[in-house]
Every structure is written in C-alpha cells, then in structure tokens.
C-alpha angles and dihedrals in degrees: 000000000000119000117262146149117291109224114225121218110264090242090054093050093047093051093048091047092054093048090048092054092046093048097049092037092057091048092050088052093051094045090047089051091052097045104035101024094088089062088068098054133048095188126111110244091214097047118110122216110181091187089064101046121144098001115164122236110295144150091276094042106030095194098023128246133281130239094286097041099263112152108248097209092051090048091045091056093045090049093050090056091047097045094046089051093051095044097046096040096048092049092046092053092049091048093052093048101040100043099069089040092053094044091050094045094045093048098042122083094194127117096251090064088068091045089054091053090050089057089052088051090052093053091049095044094083128067106273097225093047092050090047093052092046096050093044090048090052094047099035132252109285137122094256092052094047088051090049095051095044090049090050093051092049096051096081091052096057093039090057094045094050091043093052091050091047093050087057094046104043094075095044117121094246090058092050088050092050090049091048092057091057106269112155121230092258091052091047094054096042099042104028115013103039098047091051095048102057104080095089095044093051090051090046092051092065090053091045092055087059089050089048091053090053092047091048090049091045095052092047092048091059093042098253099103132043109000126223138291088038108097112244126148094241092049092049092051088050090049092054101039097088089050094056093084092049094054100261092122097153098073094068100022100067098048089043091053090047092050094048095046091048091051091047092050093050091048092050092044091051091050090052093049089051088055097047093043098045102088091177091067092058099049136068 
C-alpha cells in the first residue's frame, strides 16, 4: 500500500482542536500575566504592610492581601515570572545535556552505553520529591539550586526518550544508505539520527515544564525551595494555608488556580505538539 494521509474522524479532530486551543490559550494567558502583569501594579511584591493585612479582594487590592499585607495580585504576577523562568530554564538545560547523551547511547553498541543507562536507572530509582528535597537541602534553598536539581531529575527522562527513538532509527534504510556513501558515525548521529529523533523530546519538554512547576511549588510549600518573602506560587499557597479555616480563602486560592492552569496548559500543549510532530501518526 502506498503511503498516504490517514484521515481522522471529524469528532476526533474536533476534540483535539479544542484541546489545542485550550492548551495554547492557557499558556498565552500565563505568559501574558508574567510579562504584562507588572504594568497593572506599582506595588513591591516583597513589601509588607501590616495595616493592610488580610484584606479581601477589592478595587484597591484586586485579589486581596496576605497575612502581612502583601498584595496577592502583585505577588501572583511576580511568582508567574519566577516559576516560568525556573521551569523553562531547568527543562532547557536538561534537554541540551540529555539529547546528545541519548543519541550516543542509542547509536552505540559498546558496553559503556549500558553503563550510562544504569546511571539513569539509579537516578530514577528513588522518589523524585524526596530526592529533590534532599539535594536542595544539601545545596541550600535558592533559585539556582532549584533549577539545578530539577534539571538533574529531568535528564534521565530525555535520555530515555532520545535513546528509544535512535534505537528505532539506526537500522532504517536511509541510515544504511548514508553509511554506505562514507559518512562517519559522528556524521550519521549529528546529521541524520539526531534531527529525526527530537520530535518526542520536544513534545515531552512542554509536559516536563508543567511537572517542573509542580515540583518547584511543592518544594517551596514544604520550605525546601524558594524561601519567603520571595513570591512563588508554592510559597504563596503555604502562606495562605493556615488562613483557609478562618475564612481568608483568597491567599491560597488564586496562586493555586494559577499553578493548576499553567500545568494544564503545558500538558495540553505538549500533547498537541506530540500529535503535530509525530509524522507516523498521520501516515498509513
């Protein structure tokens, strides 16, 4: 049978189209909040004002204030910028480090390729959150250390993805043809194998940014990540948690919603990217 385009049922295309719009729309809103949000407030996110503590949402404080008088909207905007920076930077670092490792390990048939994968197994053998807390505790709570830890925990994921793609590609006819005309192993990996093995990893990167946001917030919530008074979604949720039972719901609710919508947006965007980049799913 000749290759051709596989037509999806209209209902399937419609559902995927709606999820694509929702995913990228949520990301657009979050990025817009992080970039343009500071223009709508002149307050310092880290400034305390005890005379304005625990004020409900109003015209003066759109999302209310926290227990020490910090404006929740101002802190939400600052937290969006910090969390997106941590998530995207840590995943980008992991992607850059893991991609060549996965390509080399997948293409090579030597003994050390298996040894590298055993190292990846060792990193993934322990509960992620426990490892992250331990590493941050050893290195100290700071933005740089949180990025380092999340990048380290993301490396095995991308190594495995790229390796699995390379294992499927290295025996393909076009690789054999490229080898037969005199390409070296390095040239084959750089010019033929690696460019054709990145689709799944690029899609996974979007999902992993959402995972990085959750991990950052979780570390900050338990006091092992970003420390107060720096605005971060997990820190803000932790700040407002004791006030939930006394009726000050807005302190935790709004950063929790922002975090949930950001993670959902990255997950849906990653699923959309996977569908767009996977040529095999569109051919028969």
